[in-house]
N, C-alpha and C positions, 0 to 999 in steps of 0.2 A: 168390687170384685176384680181382679185381675182380667186382662181382654188374653186369653189363648188364642194360639195363633187357628184360622177358620178358611177352611174354601172358600167360606160366602165373605171375606173382605173384600170392599169395596163394589159388590154385586147392589143393586139397587131390587128392594124388596118386592116390586111392581109387576116383577116378572117374571118365567121359570129358567130355568137353566138351560141353555141350548145342551145340544147332545156333547161340545164338548168339551164344556164346565162341567158337564156332571160327570164326565172321563176324570179328569182331572180332578174332582173332589174325590169320586173314589179311589184314584190314586193318593191321595192326600190320607185316607182314612186307614189304609194299608199303612201307608207311614206311621201314622199317630196311634195304631193299633199296635207294630212293632216297637216303637216307642215306650211304649205302657208295658208291653211285656219285659224289656228290660227293666225299666222303672222296680216292676213287683219282685225280679229274679232278684236284682240288685239286693231290695229290701229283707227279700228271703235269706240271701245268704251274707247278711250285716246283722243277723240278731239270733242269739238264742233260743226264744220265745217259739217254744216248740209249733202252740198254736198259731201265731203268726204267720210261722213258715210254713203251714198248712194254709192256711186261707189264702197267702199271697203266692202262691205255687198254683193251688184251684185258681184263681182269678186270671194267672197269667195262661194259663190253658184254653180257659175260656175265651182270653184275648186270641190267642191261637186259631180257635174255632171261629173265630168273627173274620179273620186272615183267608181264611179259606172261603169263607162265604163271599166277602170281598173280590176274590180274585174271581171266585167264578163270575162273578157279575159283571167285571172286568173281561174278562173273555167272552160273556155275551153282547158286551156295550162296545166294546173293541178287538172283535174275530182277528181282524188284522195282525193283530198283536203277536197272537198264537204264535205264529211263525218264526217272529222274531225270539219266543221264550224259549222253542224247542232247538233253534240254533243255538241260543246260550247253555243249553241243558248239552245239546250234542258237542260242543264244546268242551265242558269239564267231562264228558264222558270220555272224550278222547286223553287229554290228558291223566284221566286213571286208568286207560287201558294200557296208555304207555307207561306209566308210572307201575302197574302191575308184571309189565312185563320185565320191568328193569330193578322190583325186587325178587319176581323170581330170578332172576338171571343171578342177583348176586347172592341170594340164599342157595343156588343150583353149586355156585364157587367156593361161598362159605363149606356147604355138607363136602364138596370135592376135597381141599383142604384138608378135612376131619377128617376123612377118611383114607387119607394118603399117611398123617401120621401115625 
């Protein structure tokens, strides 16, 4: 049987995970779930078999639920990271706001040109 990547590689079986190892393992599971979503969606988009498409998309949605569960657990285990996630979200919000202003300005200019004609 193939050996898949594991957050437990190299860990001794005779001890429990440390808090930091558990956090790393949870991050690994989030990445694994996201990879699974990508795989299932690629398969669904690569076939005309409607049953397979529906089942694969349903499974991908289940993996999205798992991502949410693991992220919630990660926020509990590593609460200090929440402010970093919030900082990243804020940076994106600022870019969205800037793009929205730019788009509105272009639309206004376009409308002004239309009414001049």
